[in-house]
DOTISE-47835 format. One line per 3 residues: number of its first residue (from 1); for each residue x, y, z of C-alpha. Coordinates in Angstrom, 3 decimals, padded with zeros to 6 digits. Example, Ala and Ser with C-alpha at 12.3 -4.5 7.8 and 13.67 -1.06 7.14 Angstrom:
// DOTISE-47835
1	012.300:-004.500:007.800 | 013.670:-001.060:007.140;
//
This chain:
// DOTISE-47835
1	-014.968:-059.686:055.439 | -015.069:-060.864:059.066 | -017.366:-063.768:059.846;
4	-019.795:-063.111:062.698 | -019.728:-065.300:065.778 | -023.276:-066.767:065.975;
7	-023.151:-066.787:069.748 | -022.189:-063.111:069.835 | -024.957:-062.220:067.390;
10	-027.460:-063.968:069.642 | -026.176:-062.077:072.675 | -026.411:-058.743:070.847;
13	-029.968:-059.393:069.742 | -030.916:-060.635:073.189 | -029.563:-057.416:074.687;
16	-031.521:-055.265:072.241 | -034.668:-057.236:073.074 | -034.564:-055.773:076.549;
19	-034.765:-052.192:075.245 | -038.283:-050.888:075.768 | -039.821:-048.854:073.006;
22	-042.017:-045.847:073.841 | -045.451:-046.723:075.124 | -047.295:-047.889:078.179;
25	-047.698:-046.197:081.529 | -044.351:-046.971:083.114 | -045.031:-050.671:083.708;
28	-044.567:-053.575:081.363 | -048.187:-053.969:080.275 | -048.776:-051.640:077.344;
31	-045.073:-051.427:076.449 | -043.774:-052.320:072.982 | -041.204:-054.926:073.915;
34	-039.234:-056.691:071.227 | -039.871:-060.402:071.520 | -037.564:-062.432:073.742;
37	-037.929:-065.495:071.540 | -036.623:-063.760:068.415 | -032.993:-063.910:069.556;
40	-033.060:-067.653:068.899 | -035.483:-067.734:066.016 | -033.706:-065.114:063.919;
43	-030.221:-066.549:064.370 | -031.045:-070.171:063.653 | -030.761:-071.400:067.242;
46	-034.078:-073.136:066.858 | -035.526:-076.496:067.787 | -037.762:-077.346:064.832;
49	-038.923:-080.942:064.884 | -037.022:-081.629:061.675 | -033.795:-080.414:063.332;
52	-033.983:-083.078:066.015 | -031.861:-086.222:065.760 | -032.105:-089.362:067.916;
55	-029.591:-092.220:068.055 | -030.537:-094.944:065.577 | -033.194:-092.754:063.981;
58	-035.021:-094.025:060.911 | -037.004:-092.076:058.333 | -040.468:-092.843:057.030;
61	-042.068:-091.817:053.765 | -045.669:-092.523:052.780 | -046.998:-093.789:049.485;
64	-050.109:-091.779:048.725 | -053.095:-092.552:046.568 | -053.069:-091.031:043.069;
67	-056.840:-091.590:042.867 | -059.612:-089.610:044.521 | -061.849:-092.627:045.045;
70	-061.032:-096.292:044.606 | -061.087:-099.694:046.223 | -057.688:-101.108:047.116;
73	-057.504:-104.626:045.731 | -053.806:-105.356:046.301 | -050.797:-103.800:048.043;
76	-047.413:-105.500:047.641 | -044.551:-103.939:049.608 | -042.108:-106.832:049.131;
79	-040.253:-105.062:046.333 | -039.353:-102.199:048.682 | -038.197:-104.365:051.587;
82	-035.104:-105.690:049.833 | -033.740:-102.346:048.660 | -030.529:-100.853:050.127;
85	-031.117:-098.904:053.327 | -034.733:-100.025:053.712 | -035.494:-101.165:057.247;
88	-039.186:-102.008:056.806 | -042.217:-101.441:054.597 | -045.885:-101.715:055.512;
91	-049.346:-101.471:054.009 | -052.475:-100.240:055.725 | -053.495:-103.841:056.288;
94	-050.400:-104.328:058.473 | -051.786:-101.738:060.910 | -055.490:-102.467:060.518;
97	-055.882:-103.930:064.010 | -054.025:-101.191:065.915 | -054.278:-097.865:064.097;
100	-057.821:-097.058:065.183 | -059.729:-094.170:063.620 | -058.644:-090.527:063.569;
103	-060.921:-088.628:065.971 | -063.687:-086.128:065.385 | -064.269:-084.288:068.662;
106	-067.217:-082.135:067.634 | -070.402:-084.014:066.658 | -072.510:-080.924:066.074;
109	-075.911:-082.526:065.482 | -077.938:-085.608:066.286 | -077.978:-086.724:062.656;
112	-074.226:-086.448:062.140 | -072.406:-089.231:060.299 | -068.822:-089.831:061.476;
115	-067.216:-092.457:059.228 | -064.206:-094.478:060.323 | -061.020:-092.694:059.309;
118	-058.025:-095.051:059.320 | -054.646:-093.233:059.391 | -053.494:-095.510:056.572;
121	-056.123:-096.692:054.110 | -056.918:-100.393:054.237 | -059.648:-101.147:051.713;
124	-060.692:-097.852:050.114 | -059.192:-094.422:049.384 | -061.345:-091.303:049.329;
127	-059.021:-088.461:048.350 | -055.824:-087.979:046.388 | -052.951:-088.071:048.849;
130	-054.406:-090.549:051.333 | -051.639:-092.818:052.676 | -051.789:-096.438:051.498;
133	-048.308:-097.722:052.425 | -045.016:-096.597:053.918 | -041.284:-097.281:053.803;
136	-038.922:-096.920:056.772 | -035.270:-096.454:055.808 | -031.929:-095.129:056.999;
139	-032.526:-091.793:055.269 | -035.551:-090.078:053.758 | -034.187:-090.202:050.198;
142	-033.820:-093.971:050.219 | -037.283:-094.219:051.738 | -038.701:-091.981:048.997;
145	-036.963:-093.969:046.238 | -038.231:-097.243:047.668 | -041.844:-096.103:047.424;
148	-041.594:-096.687:043.666 | -041.100:-100.418:044.281 | -044.461:-100.773:046.037;
151	-047.246:-102.143:043.862 | -050.850:-101.101:044.463 | -053.880:-102.163:042.426;
154	-056.947:-099.929:042.532 | -060.499:-100.436:041.359 | -061.602:-096.903:040.401;
157	-064.794:-095.460:041.877 | -066.513:-092.226:040.833 | -065.150:-089.017:042.318;
160	-067.518:-086.648:044.105 | -066.236:-083.092:043.803 | -069.190:-080.694:043.605;
163	-071.254:-080.144:046.772 | -074.540:-079.569:044.982 | -074.079:-082.674:042.846;
166	-073.125:-084.683:045.925 | -076.571:-084.083:047.436 | -078.561:-084.992:044.322;
169	-080.353:-088.307:044.167 | -078.274:-090.979:042.495 | -074.935:-089.268:043.160;
172	-072.013:-091.644:043.777 | -071.498:-092.153:047.509 | -068.337:-091.131:049.320;
175	-069.429:-093.318:052.255 | -072.063:-096.008:052.419 | -074.240:-093.796:054.629;
178	-074.360:-091.168:051.869 | -072.888:-087.758:051.222 | -074.751:-085.730:053.843;
181	-072.590:-085.384:056.936 | -075.035:-083.401:059.077 | -077.706:-080.736:059.084;
184	-078.151:-077.961:061.617 | -080.654:-075.145:062.012 | -080.968:-072.131:064.325;
187	-083.979:-069.824:064.376 | -084.569:-066.724:066.497 | -087.541:-064.408:066.147;
190	-090.367:-064.598:063.613 | -088.492:-064.998:060.349 | -091.652:-065.245:058.248;
193	-092.999:-061.980:059.631 | -089.656:-060.278:059.046 | -089.691:-061.154:055.343;
196	-093.432:-060.715:054.802 | -094.078:-057.563:052.749 | -090.557:-056.273:053.417;
199	-089.901:-053.163:051.267 | -086.378:-054.336:050.424 | -085.161:-057.874:049.760;
202	-081.555:-058.757:049.009 | -080.747:-062.285:047.841 | -077.143:-063.258:047.137;
205	-074.964:-066.361:046.853 | -071.272:-066.211:047.718 | -068.519:-068.761:047.275;
208	-065.912:-069.238:049.976 | -063.179:-070.909:047.954 | -061.097:-073.726:049.389;
211	-057.788:-072.569:050.895 | -054.568:-074.396:051.760 | -052.801:-073.337:054.979;
214	-049.157:-072.635:054.190 | -047.181:-072.377:057.418 | -043.520:-071.446:057.113;
217	-042.518:-074.756:058.729 | -043.847:-077.884:057.032 | -045.256:-080.527:059.346;
220	-042.800:-082.938:060.946 | -043.065:-085.785:063.458 | -040.409:-087.659:065.430;
223	-041.421:-090.587:067.631 | -039.189:-092.560:069.972 | -039.578:-095.179:072.701;
226	-037.675:-096.031:075.875 | -039.276:-099.420:076.310 | -042.788:-098.912:077.630;
229	-042.990:-095.150:077.201 | -043.154:-092.987:074.099 | -042.147:-089.429:073.210;
232	-043.593:-087.650:070.203 | -042.016:-084.433:068.984 | -044.328:-082.767:066.493;
235	-045.022:-079.380:064.921 | -048.419:-079.040:066.552 | -050.574:-076.342:068.102;
238	-052.156:-078.804:070.534 | -049.672:-081.004:072.453 | -052.082:-081.611:075.362;
241	-055.111:-082.409:073.219 | -052.942:-084.560:070.961 | -051.673:-086.613:073.892;
244	-055.210:-087.480:074.966 | -056.317:-088.298:071.438 | -053.262:-090.461:070.729;
247	-054.074:-092.518:073.817 | -057.704:-092.873:072.752 | -056.804:-093.746:069.154;
250	-053.924:-096.157:069.705 | -054.757:-097.638:073.109 | -051.368:-096.641:074.518;
253	-051.975:-095.447:078.099 | -051.914:-091.662:078.327 | -049.324:-091.615:081.113;
256	-046.955:-093.498:078.803 | -047.099:-090.767:076.135 | -045.132:-087.517:076.215;
259	-045.853:-084.953:073.496 | -043.438:-082.107:072.788 | -044.119:-079.165:070.520;
262	-040.694:-077.563:070.075 | -040.329:-074.357:068.067 | -043.308:-074.379:065.709;
265	-043.070:-072.253:062.587 | -046.648:-071.122:062.141 | -049.913:-072.999:062.244;
268	-052.984:-070.898:061.352 | -055.144:-073.886:062.318 | -053.335:-076.371:060.073;
271	-051.525:-077.801:063.114 | -054.687:-077.916:065.205 | -055.113:-081.546:064.298;
274	-054.532:-085.189:065.137 | -052.851:-086.306:061.944 | -052.400:-089.691:060.339;
277	-048.637:-089.191:060.353 | -048.538:-088.581:064.113 | -050.454:-091.773:064.825;
280	-048.451:-093.844:062.346 | -045.050:-092.622:063.544 | -046.036:-093.596:067.080;
283	-047.132:-097.051:065.923 | -043.994:-097.495:063.817 | -041.651:-096.718:066.700;
286	-043.623:-099.095:068.916 | -043.304:-101.868:066.355 | -039.670:-101.259:065.365;
289	-038.229:-100.139:068.694 | -036.333:-097.336:066.929 | -036.928:-093.568:066.609;
292	-038.862:-092.732:063.440 | -039.080:-089.310:061.778 | -041.302:-087.956:059.020;
295	-041.088:-084.515:057.404 | -043.474:-083.482:054.663 | -042.532:-081.845:051.402;
298	-044.397:-078.709:050.410 | -046.345:-080.450:047.640 | -047.156:-083.309:050.008;
301	-048.411:-080.705:052.462 | -050.697:-079.096:049.900 | -052.273:-082.509:049.351;
304	-052.563:-083.634:052.955 | -052.663:-080.645:055.334 | -056.332:-080.134:056.078;
307	-057.837:-077.369:053.955 | -059.895:-074.360:054.962 | -063.177:-072.598:054.053;
310	-064.982:-074.193:051.017 | -068.579:-073.081:051.516 | -071.493:-071.978:049.368;
313	-073.358:-069.213:051.205 | -076.917:-068.293:050.282 | -077.866:-065.051:052.076;
316	-081.216:-063.254:052.177 | -081.881:-059.943:053.927 | -085.225:-058.228:054.500;
319	-085.051:-054.512:055.277 | -087.133:-051.387:055.658 | -086.923:-048.638:053.051;
322	-084.639:-046.646:055.367 | -082.146:-049.535:055.498 | -083.037:-050.979:058.890;
325	-082.669:-054.768:058.818 | -085.774:-056.785:059.632 | -084.504:-060.311:059.123;
328	-081.563:-062.376:057.938 | -081.575:-065.888:056.475 | -078.403:-067.927:055.953;
331	-078.258:-071.264:054.164 | -074.841:-072.924:053.927 | -073.366:-075.868:052.114;
334	-070.071:-076.714:053.803 | -067.596:-079.108:052.183 | -066.272:-081.515:054.810;
337	-064.025:-083.336:052.368 | -063.730:-087.107:052.650 | -063.746:-087.403:056.468;
340	-064.568:-085.488:059.608 | -061.295:-084.578:061.285 | -060.792:-083.155:064.776;
343	-063.211:-080.206:064.614 | -064.283:-080.290:060.948 | -068.079:-080.111:061.420;
346	-067.759:-077.407:064.071 | -066.057:-074.897:061.775 | -069.161:-073.649:059.909;
349	-071.053:-073.736:063.201 | -068.531:-071.365:064.804 | -069.847:-068.718:062.437;
352	-073.500:-069.524:063.057 | -073.902:-066.909:065.795 | -071.977:-064.213:063.911;
355	-073.723:-063.759:060.581 | -075.761:-061.070:062.330 | -072.412:-059.482:063.271;
358	-072.717:-056.022:064.884 | -076.255:-055.460:063.656 | -079.649:-055.393:065.321;
361	-082.575:-057.164:063.670 | -085.931:-058.745:064.471 | -085.349:-062.306:063.254;
364	-082.557:-064.622:062.212 | -082.427:-068.083:060.652 | -079.318:-070.141:060.037;
367	-079.131:-073.511:058.318 | -076.102:-075.590:057.410 | -075.593:-078.866:055.578;
370	-072.226:-080.576:055.812 | -071.308:-082.477:052.655 | -068.847:-085.297:052.049;
373	-066.732:-085.090:048.892 | -063.679:-086.975:047.664 | -061.317:-084.163:048.598;
376	-058.912:-083.492:051.436 | -060.925:-082.843:054.615 | -061.440:-079.269:055.705;
379	-060.958:-078.038:059.252 | -059.831:-074.952:061.177 | -058.081:-072.203:059.238;
382	-057.319:-068.767:060.698 | -060.639:-067.405:061.922 | -062.450:-070.746:061.566;
385	-066.015:-069.904:060.557 | -065.932:-066.262:061.583 | -064.228:-064.926:058.410;
388	-066.869:-066.713:056.344 | -069.705:-065.177:058.378 | -068.187:-061.691:058.314;
391	-067.604:-061.890:054.584 | -071.227:-062.748:053.871 | -072.838:-060.094:056.068;
394	-070.419:-057.327:055.087 | -070.875:-058.065:051.386 | -074.652:-058.020:051.858;
397	-074.524:-054.733:053.771 | -072.844:-053.166:050.752 | -075.544:-054.626:048.513;
400	-078.223:-053.170:050.770 | -076.546:-049.773:050.654 | -076.382:-049.891:046.858;
403	-080.038:-050.921:046.588 | -081.089:-047.928:048.687 | -078.575:-045.439:047.300;
406	-076.986:-045.020:050.728 | -073.341:-044.686:051.673 | -072.077:-048.093:052.880;
409	-070.971:-046.632:056.216 | -074.321:-044.926:056.733 | -076.353:-048.113:056.279;
412	-074.160:-049.767:058.867 | -074.635:-046.870:061.299 | -078.396:-047.276:061.020;
415	-078.165:-050.902:062.107 | -075.261:-051.334:064.481 | -075.358:-051.706:068.258;
418	-074.609:-048.305:069.801 | -071.904:-048.072:072.438 | -074.363:-047.104:075.169;
421	-076.337:-050.328:074.541 | -073.581:-052.666:075.794 | -073.782:-055.293:077.172;
424	-076.064:-056.383:074.333 | -077.616:-059.783:073.676 | -077.809:-060.358:069.932;
427	-080.551:-062.011:067.914 | -078.278:-065.087:067.755 | -078.067:-065.291:071.536;
430	-074.528:-064.063:072.249 | -074.009:-061.339:074.837 | -071.458:-058.806:073.621;
433	-069.952:-057.333:076.778 | -068.344:-054.145:075.451 | -067.552:-052.241:072.306;
436	-067.655:-048.914:070.511 | -068.191:-049.252:066.782 | -068.697:-045.507:066.413;
439	-065.266:-044.623:067.785 | -063.397:-047.223:065.713 | -065.216:-046.224:062.532;
442	-064.734:-042.493:063.036 | -061.035:-043.016:063.641 | -060.648:-045.251:060.602;
445	-062.469:-042.812:058.316 | -060.270:-039.955:059.490 | -057.046:-041.898:058.900;
448	-058.340:-043.136:055.537 | -059.459:-039.735:054.233 | -062.839:-041.259:053.438;
451	-064.628:-038.170:052.113 | -061.687:-037.139:049.946 | -061.479:-040.601:048.400;
454	-065.227:-040.601:047.719 | -064.805:-037.271:045.912 | -061.967:-038.698:043.832;
457	-064.106:-041.740:043.035 | -066.937:-039.549:041.778 | -064.530:-037.558:039.624;
460	-063.081:-040.690:038.014 | -066.560:-041.993:037.283 | -067.589:-038.684:035.710;
463	-064.462:-038.656:033.516 | -064.874:-042.293:032.471 | -061.376:-043.045:033.672;
466	-060.429:-046.609:032.649 | -058.881:-047.041:036.093 | -061.747:-046.851:038.544;
469	-061.449:-046.340:042.285 | -063.337:-048.584:044.701 | -063.767:-048.103:048.446;
472	-064.352:-051.142:050.613 | -065.855:-051.118:054.099 | -065.707:-053.943:056.631;
475	-066.901:-053.437:060.197 | -066.571:-056.675:062.111 | -066.825:-058.319:065.457;
478	-065.753:-061.827:066.334 | -066.286:-064.397:069.033 | -062.915:-065.488:070.351;
481	-061.163:-066.690:073.462 | -062.698:-070.080:072.722 | -063.151:-071.048:076.302;
484	-066.336:-071.139:078.335 | -066.504:-074.862:079.044 | -070.209:-074.652:079.825;
487	-070.997:-073.135:076.423 | -068.702:-075.568:074.617 | -070.530:-078.401:076.356;
490	-073.856:-077.050:075.153 | -072.529:-077.184:071.581 | -071.372:-080.817:072.088;
493	-067.696:-079.907:071.809 | -065.524:-082.772:073.018 | -063.417:-080.842:075.532;
496	-063.413:-077.897:077.906 | -062.073:-074.443:077.209 | -060.236:-073.670:080.450;
499	-056.524:-072.936:080.560 | -053.785:-073.532:083.122 | -050.819:-071.538:084.318;
502	-048.121:-072.092:086.944 | -045.671:-069.709:088.610 | -042.472:-071.126:090.070;
505	-040.648:-068.706:092.352 | -037.049:-069.899:092.306 | -034.876:-069.502:095.419;
508	-032.793:-066.744:093.824 | -035.854:-064.669:093.037 | -036.103:-065.548:089.357;
511	-039.418:-066.755:087.937 | -040.406:-069.700:085.761 | -043.816:-069.485:084.106;
514	-045.404:-072.698:082.870 | -048.281:-072.181:080.474 | -050.753:-074.607:078.954;
517	-050.851:-072.605:075.739 | -048.459:-073.604:072.979 | -047.167:-070.741:070.806;
520	-046.299:-070.920:067.144 | -045.298:-067.330:066.466 | -047.600:-065.237:068.674;
523	-045.018:-063.985:071.190 | -046.367:-065.722:074.291 | -042.973:-065.760:076.016;
526	-042.713:-061.987:075.832 | -046.319:-061.125:076.651 | -046.511:-063.570:079.559;
529	-043.247:-062.116:080.929 | -044.772:-058.639:080.819 | -047.870:-059.767:082.729;
532	-045.782:-061.477:085.402 | -043.325:-058.596:085.680 | -046.089:-056.108:086.422;
535	-048.050:-058.406:088.721 | -045.129:-059.608:090.858 | -042.863:-056.604:090.457;
538	-039.918:-058.655:089.199 | -037.712:-057.562:086.291 | -038.835:-058.605:082.818;
541	-035.382:-060.108:082.260 | -035.730:-062.407:085.301 | -038.680:-064.324:083.855;
544	-038.630:-067.370:081.606 | -041.653:-069.096:080.079 | -041.883:-072.868:079.577;
547	-044.450:-074.432:077.255 | -045.261:-077.074:074.701 | -044.083:-080.172:076.592;
550	-046.610:-082.329:078.412 | -043.872:-083.512:080.779 | -043.291:-079.906:081.900;
553	-046.660:-078.284:081.321 | -048.883:-081.110:082.481 | -052.224:-079.340:081.992;
556	-053.517:-077.259:079.122 | -056.009:-076.842:076.303 | -053.467:-075.320:073.889;
559	-053.586:-072.593:071.241 | -056.316:-071.766:068.718 | -059.321:-069.472:068.425;
562	-057.494:-066.361:069.720 | -057.701:-067.863:073.195 | -054.112:-067.833:074.440;
565	-053.997:-064.418:076.105 | -057.703:-064.211:076.900 | -057.671:-067.532:078.763;
568	-054.054:-068.647:079.193 | -052.695:-065.211:080.028 | -055.380:-064.750:082.659;
571	-054.530:-068.154:084.181 | -050.940:-066.932:084.564 | -052.173:-063.681:086.111;
574	-054.275:-065.592:088.633 | -051.339:-067.836:089.517 | -049.306:-064.686:090.209;
577	-052.018:-063.454:092.564 | -051.851:-066.745:094.452 | -048.082:-066.338:094.774;
580	-048.688:-062.894:096.286 | -051.246:-064.314:098.705 | -048.710:-066.885:099.969;
583	-045.958:-064.299:100.100 | -048.172:-061.909:102.085 | -048.597:-064.447:104.879;
586	-044.864:-065.097:104.992 | -044.032:-061.377:104.901 | -046.427:-060.670:107.771;
589	-044.763:-063.426:109.799 | -041.253:-062.151:109.134 | -042.172:-058.477:109.654;
592	-044.239:-059.307:112.731 | -047.432:-057.624:111.582 | -050.887:-058.504:110.402;
595	-051.269:-059.417:106.691 | -053.871:-056.637:106.449 | -051.196:-054.087:107.443;
598	-049.117:-054.822:104.341 | -049.144:-052.924:101.094 | -047.737:-054.491:097.911;
601	-046.052:-052.198:095.396 | -043.051:-052.423:093.070 | -042.383:-056.013:094.020;
604	-042.315:-055.610:097.781 | -044.588:-055.878:100.815 | -044.273:-052.901:103.125;
607	-045.824:-052.271:106.512 | -048.079:-049.228:106.200 | -046.519:-046.124:107.668;
610	-043.067:-047.706:108.167 | -039.903:-048.523:106.246 | -040.171:-052.221:107.069;
613	-040.415:-054.222:103.835 | -039.650:-057.528:102.179 | -039.203:-057.928:098.432;
616	-040.811:-060.836:096.622 | -037.305:-062.137:095.887 | -036.377:-062.099:099.588;
619	-039.565:-063.923:100.396 | -038.869:-066.529:097.702 | -035.531:-067.334:099.360;
622	-037.084:-067.375:102.815 | -039.749:-069.791:101.559 | -036.990:-071.956:100.080;
625	-034.911:-072.158:103.276 | -038.097:-072.610:105.323 | -036.222:-071.595:108.476;
628	-039.107:-069.505:109.746 | -042.534:-070.195:108.301 | -045.892:-069.241:109.819;
631	-048.023:-072.087:111.072 | -049.894:-073.870:108.285 | -047.710:-072.411:105.488;
634	-045.745:-074.839:103.323 | -042.265:-074.186:101.968 | -042.147:-072.430:098.599;
637	-044.295:-069.800:096.931 | -045.112:-071.765:093.771 | -048.745:-071.524:092.710;
640	-050.933:-072.557:089.828 | -054.340:-071.598:088.501 | -056.954:-072.783:086.036;
643	-059.125:-070.123:084.422 | -062.448:-070.737:082.684 | -064.190:-067.496:081.695;
646	-067.946:-067.019:081.820 | -068.200:-065.647:078.291 | -066.360:-065.342:075.010;
649	-064.572:-062.121:074.194 | -065.617:-059.867:071.326 | -062.956:-057.761:069.629;
652	-064.154:-055.527:066.833 | -062.913:-052.958:064.384 | -063.306:-051.070:061.136;
655	-061.175:-051.828:058.082 | -061.238:-049.588:055.004 | -059.606:-050.410:051.684;
658	-059.137:-048.361:048.502 | -058.536:-050.353:045.321 | -057.775:-049.144:041.823;
661	-059.272:-051.432:039.179 | -058.105:-051.247:035.570 | -061.283:-051.906:033.596;
664	-059.293:-052.743:030.462 | -057.100:-055.466:031.981 | -058.973:-056.458:035.148;
667	-055.932:-055.723:037.308 | -056.733:-054.649:040.874 | -054.217:-052.766:042.996;
670	-054.694:-051.908:046.659 | -053.886:-048.237:047.009 | -054.423:-047.785:050.741;
673	-055.561:-049.849:053.689 | -056.566:-048.648:057.164 | -057.379:-050.921:060.116;
676	-058.627:-049.644:063.456 | -059.156:-052.553:065.828 | -060.443:-052.760:069.373;
679	-058.855:-055.749:071.095 | -059.459:-054.557:074.633 | -056.462:-053.954:076.871;
682	-053.200:-054.225:074.926 | -050.306:-056.033:076.597 | -047.691:-055.384:073.878;
685	-048.574:-053.011:071.005 | -045.693:-054.318:068.884 | -047.028:-057.865:069.046;
688	-050.588:-056.674:068.354 | -049.439:-054.788:065.259 | -047.640:-057.893:064.021;
691	-050.720:-060.048:064.527 | -052.907:-057.521:062.702 | -050.455:-057.239:059.801;
694	-050.256:-061.011:059.404 | -054.020:-061.395:059.625 | -054.659:-058.733:057.002;
697	-052.136:-060.398:054.701 | -054.010:-063.714:054.918 | -057.362:-062.045:054.324;
700	-056.043:-060.183:051.291 | -054.597:-063.470:050.053 | -058.066:-065.026:050.028;
703	-059.552:-062.002:048.306 | -056.980:-061.761:045.511 | -054.673:-064.769:045.270;
706	-055.318:-068.128:046.919 | -057.527:-070.997:045.723 | -057.237:-074.772:045.947;
709	-058.526:-076.165:042.654 | -059.658:-079.733:041.973 | -060.549:-081.145:038.576;
712	-063.630:-083.270:037.888 | -061.714:-086.468:038.739 | -060.787:-085.142:042.175;
715	-057.153:-084.317:041.389 | -055.698:-081.317:043.216 | -054.267:-079.040:040.531;
718	-052.592:-076.607:042.943 | -049.970:-078.851:044.534 | -046.994:-076.482:044.268;
721	-046.270:-072.844:045.047 | -046.163:-072.246:041.310 | -049.837:-073.240:041.127;
724	-051.109:-072.091:044.523 | -050.399:-068.372:044.589 | -049.282:-066.839:047.876;
727	-048.627:-063.096:048.078 | -045.212:-061.881:049.167 | -044.464:-058.647:050.998;
730	-043.963:-057.005:047.599 | -047.585:-057.796:046.674 | -049.068:-056.176:049.768;
733	-049.680:-052.507:050.572 | -048.470:-050.588:053.587 | -051.048:-050.968:056.330;
736	-052.093:-048.045:058.497 | -053.142:-049.474:061.859 | -054.552:-047.903:064.982;
739	-056.641:-048.925:067.967 | -059.497:-047.926:070.172 | -059.833:-049.575:073.561;
742	-062.933:-050.851:075.330 | -061.736:-053.401:077.889 | -063.412:-056.787:078.067;
745	-065.454:-057.410:081.198 | -065.142:-061.201:080.988 | -061.584:-061.370:082.359;
748	-059.509:-059.358:084.842 | -056.944:-058.299:082.238 | -059.616:-056.718:080.034;
751	-058.090:-058.362:076.944 | -060.091:-059.611:073.940 | -057.794:-061.455:071.531;
754	-056.246:-060.361:068.237 | -054.766:-063.310:066.347 | -057.582:-063.740:063.827;
757	-059.036:-060.227:063.660 | -057.154:-059.076:060.573 | -058.115:-062.154:058.584;
760	-061.765:-061.809:059.551 | -061.999:-058.154:058.555 | -059.809:-057.806:055.496;
763	-061.323:-060.142:052.912 | -064.703:-058.342:052.631 | -062.971:-054.960:052.749;
766	-060.947:-055.818:049.628 | -063.771:-057.498:047.688 | -066.211:-054.720:048.609;
769	-063.712:-052.232:047.194 | -063.381:-054.125:043.896 | -067.148:-054.471:043.515;
772	-067.589:-050.810:044.475 | -065.287:-049.821:041.625 | -067.260:-051.956:039.154;
775	-070.795:-051.362:040.410 | -071.634:-048.532:037.956 | -071.063:-051.084:035.189;
778	-073.704:-053.420:036.595 | -071.422:-055.801:038.481 | -072.410:-056.728:042.046;
781	-070.061:-059.648:042.677 | -066.724:-061.101:041.603 | -065.948:-064.597:042.816;
784	-062.829:-064.926:044.974 | -059.998:-064.855:044.358 | -060.644:-061.687:042.356;
787	-057.882:-062.332:039.855 | -057.393:-060.026:036.864 | -058.938:-062.727:034.662;
790	-062.084:-062.974:036.776 | -062.499:-059.211:036.944 | -061.933:-058.936:033.204;
793	-064.440:-061.714:032.486 | -067.035:-060.014:034.676 | -066.533:-056.798:032.703;
796	-066.659:-058.644:029.385 | -069.894:-060.325:030.433 | -071.473:-056.916:031.013;
799	-070.076:-055.479:027.779 | -071.587:-058.330:025.767;
//
């Protein structure tokens, strides 16, 4: 067998990446391009943080608390310092004066409590896994072995695990100020009138279980110094935000810090963070004068990557007898964990304006209480507040349909915003700019075979088949493109939402794109190349995209909240338009005509009615030589742009799921799944399909598989992949996906965002299907994840 030359394999894949698949209108936008970046990623030519090596590099490992809550009475690291290969060992006390407090950038209410959060605990630990000491050694294995020589004495304190118990009088305190982190309330309309004498009242409580983000690449950090400057390589989603926060936290001047996010193997919100390890590695390299690297193990990650979800949702709906919604009340308990991390308190508030979803109503009330517990802090996880909101309202809509004996789709039709009503300002105050729920739903039902499946369901029920068929409906919208700085300011968010892009026209006519967004699997390099190719008329192959390094991309607000294309892609587009404006003046000068006499098409300026033309590449070289420039025009065509949209974007869609539930064993099997999404203008259908597939997989995982479990003492029981169940491709169905298209009006590309849509829509679709199968037996809820045991226990409870 002949061994393949890795370089040749890369070249072959790179060549195939340039082959356009059918689609689009002849240009690049709308064409299914294979991703440029995959040539490296699939052949191992990657730059993960853990791959990087620096001369004289040392390795750090952290000793982590085995107790959920305790005072630290003694830490002795002397036993580790004398071991072979150990360079240094430190306790939290050694860094007490310089490590600062990890930041919370979103104080959502006036009554919020933001406790100090030292990167390494000094006097008290508040969750299992909190760092209390560290060892720096010549390799990570010696560092790990040396941790056993560190002695720590703890004085145990009571754990606080349950949110309801945490708020009761006399509960042990996580922090001296108490266990209530904040309260928030939003009211619109006359909620009392809406519920007064309402013919139909639905009252339900749902549990959003705690989830653990599980990116393919574990977190890793490498810090180095060149004397008075520092470079931090880290698997992060937010290199620009991180740079600012590191300066604020450590006191190192911002201009002395360079942050690099190399290839990042997935994030899903878990790398939208300023972590203790990033701060400590920076401080260690400053103190030791040597490069220091840390890479987490998977079990360490389960303990210390911030967690997601973890809410108790109490939902009440008042409706007319025909199903029209009068009012909606939402009361949340949201588990913050032990501390407020970067955007922890803002996560439940991101869903506050979306519990009303696509539906019209007379009144709405939302209340949220953030609760401290002795668990790992929660923060952003794919969808960040919007999946929780969508789950609650879509579950309740099914309950309303069941109460009235209506088809679940029909009750939604009676309440949703009709396409001719856009733009529409919702009861929660958001203005949805465009959408067509009717078209997406009709298309999904046709692809799904909705009526035929309903007939089969009725037949199985009539026959008493032990395997029942359930049909789940989820019609969602989401608020994404997290961007309008004005609106973020009104919510007390600690930063803006703009994004930056730069176009460098090189002398030979090639193009470098510098983007402030920082990809971790979304295909930015390919999609941005398509936008630039169509806008400037240069070949797709002649474009490269640079990102993720604050020394190259000096401005940016990074990647999260389905904002990269909606904000960052538009910034790149606008920079291209500025390049064309400069080039037009130069072309008019060289062609001896007025700029108004020039037409731009297929990458060239041409004088109307003549054959006289200059390509953008010719103009780039002319701008480089600068031999003949019009008065007032500088050499070069390079341009940059910062884009800050006036509104969020609002993708939507209809997801339908058919599940077979074995009533004897509790086993649920997804038989078919259809997703029709409207994400506005599509740049690359292949990338959109991939984002939808991945999102659906994560939503199904919450519905059926994943749950972080703590015991009463605050110990995480799901620290390994054997305990925390993640579905593989073999556990998932084939997805049927399609799209409708109503362009956004909030940006010139007409795009809406897609990265979180599948996760937002899929969880209620699956759970609604399971409950639909069991409803004739008197079951109206199964707590997630809907494991065979939980389904079986629900059935046994009814039987008894």
